[in-house]
N, C-alpha and C positions, 0 to 999 in steps of 0.2 A: 504493500500500500504506500501511496505517496505520503511522505512526512509533512505534517502541517504545523507550522509555527505562527502564532499570532504575537506580534511585537507591540511594545509601547503600553504594557499593562501598568496602570497607575494606582488602582484602588482595589479593594476587596470586591466591589461590585463588578469591575472589569474582569477580575479573575473568575468570579462565579459564572459570568457570561460565557467566557471561552471554555471553561471546564464543562459546562452543561452541553456545549456543542460537540465535545469529543476531540479536542485538539491533542497533538502529541507534545507540544512544547509551548511555553509562555516566555516571552522576552521582556526583560526589564532594562530600560535605558537609564543607566546610573551615572549621574553627575558628569555628563559629557560637556565639554567646553564650547557648546554651540547652542543657539536658541532653538528650543523645541518644546512644545507643550507637553510632550510625553516624558520629559526628564524627571527622575525622582532621586531622592537621597539614598545613600547606601543603607540607612537604617530602615527606611520604608521598604526597600527591596528585600532586606533581610526578613522582615515580617511576612511579606507576601510569599517569598520562596518557602518559608516554613509552613505555609498554608497549603502547599501543593500536595496532591496525593502522590503515592509512590510511582504511578504509571505515567506521570506527566513531568517532563523535564523543565527545569528552570534555567534560563539562559541569561547570563549577565552580559549586557551590551555595553562595551567600554570604548573610550577614546583616551587612554591614559597618557599622562605627560611622561611617565616613567614606568619601568617594570615594578619598582617598589610600590608606587601608587596602585597599580593594578593588583598586586598581591595583597595589599592591605584591604582593598574592597572585596576581593575574592574570599579572603579569610573570614571577613565579617558576614558576607551574604551567604556563603556556602552554596553556590549554584552547582548545577550538574554539568554545564558547558559554559564556555566563554566565547563571546563574539567580539572580534577586534575590528574597529572601523578606522583606526589611525594607520599611518604609513610605516608600520614596523617592518624592518628588514628581516630576512630569515633567521639571522643570528639572534636577534632580540626575541622573535617569536619562539625560537627554540629555548631560550633562557626562560621565558615566561612559562612555557609548557613544562619545563623541568621543575620549576618552582611551584606551580599550582597543581600539576599532575591531573589535568582535566582535558577533555577534548576541546580543541580550538576550531572555531569557525573564522575564516578570514574573509572580510568583505572586499570585493573588487568592483569598482565602479565602471559602468559602461557608458561612455559618452556618445553623443550623436556623431555619426560618421567615423567612429573609431575603426582603425585598421584591425582586422581580425588577428593578424600575426602579433600585433601589439598586446592584445588581451591574452592570447595564448601564451605569449612569453611571460606575462605576469603570472599566469596560472602555473607555468613550469617553475617559476622563481620560488613559489611558496609551497607547492604541493608536496614537497618532501618533508615538510615540517607540520603543516596543519592537517586536521582530520576532515574538514569540510570547507568548501568554497561557497560563498553566497554572492550571487551576481545581482547588483542593484543598479538603478539608473543614477548617472552622475550629471548634475547640472550646476554650472557655475562653481566648480570645486566642491560641491556638496554631493556626497554619496549617501543615498538613503533618505527616506522621509520626503521624497519629492512628490509622490503620488503620480509619477509619470512612467509610462511604459517605455522600454528601450527596444532595440532591434533584436527580436527573438531569434533571428537566424544566427546572430553572433553567439547568443546563449546556447543554441543547439550545437554549434561547433565546439564550444567549451565542454558541454556534456559528453559529446562523442570522444573527446580527446583527453579529458581530465582523468588522472589516476585516482582522484579522490571524489567522493560524492558531491554533487552540485545542488545547491538550494537556489531557487529562482525567486526574486523579489522585484519590486519596481512597478507600482501602479496596478497591482493585482486586486481584483474585486470579485464579487459573486458572478458578475456577467462575463468576465473574460478569463477566469482562472482555468476553466475546463479546456478552452482552446489553447491556452498557454501550455498546459500539461501535455495535450495531444501533440503539439508542435515541437516543444523543447525536450520533453521526456526527462525532466529533472528528477533527482532523488526526492526533493521536497519543495514546498512553496512557503512563502512568508509574506505577511501583509500587516499593515498597521492602519493607515488612514482609509484603506479600502473597505474596512468593516466598521467605520465610525460614523456617528451622527452627532453633530454638536460637540466634537472633541471627546466623546465617550464611546466605548465599544457598544455597538448596537446589536442586541440579541438576535434580531431578525437577519441582519446582514451577516453576522458571524455564522449563524445556523445555515444560511443559504450558501455561504462560502464553503463550509465543510461539506455540505451536500453536493455542491458542484464538483469538488475535488473527487469525492467518492464515485459520483456518476461517470466521471471521466475514466474510470478504471483504476483510480489511484486510492 
């Protein structure tokens, strides 16, 4: 089955909404140095992660200024996985993985008009260290949280060539996620704004998103 992650969980209500829908993972955007309404403190994230049932993974989404900062947050929150949005080179990713001993997801941003060889080179650069790659839309130096779809043909090439599982993100919602899965064939899918109304996780949109994934054969 296609792995389903809903990101940007901020409250117990958000968490209950995604758990009822049957997701595989919940993402918590923790103290990132960018403006986003989905950012929460490490203490809030810690409480939410502790509310997760054993069959749902908690993912700490980080843009750490240093390895030490990342480890401090991870030690407090105790997530099941760590997702890195900053431009960590493989050596630093390896150090982080050694220190936290958790599966790592590395976000790679896909820009409009990106050369396929460029993104495939980026995949090759980190795939020997990380456990998963997450492909998201990159706009104006911002990767993730854009609500915009990127070129799925590039994502499909990455899925075909990547030695590690690929999670697809970027503008996914209940109306397009089924088509995305059929075209790209990713290991998993991830969304945040695509299942929100008024900045909160919308129970109907979350339910329809999960149903669309399952109907697609995932």
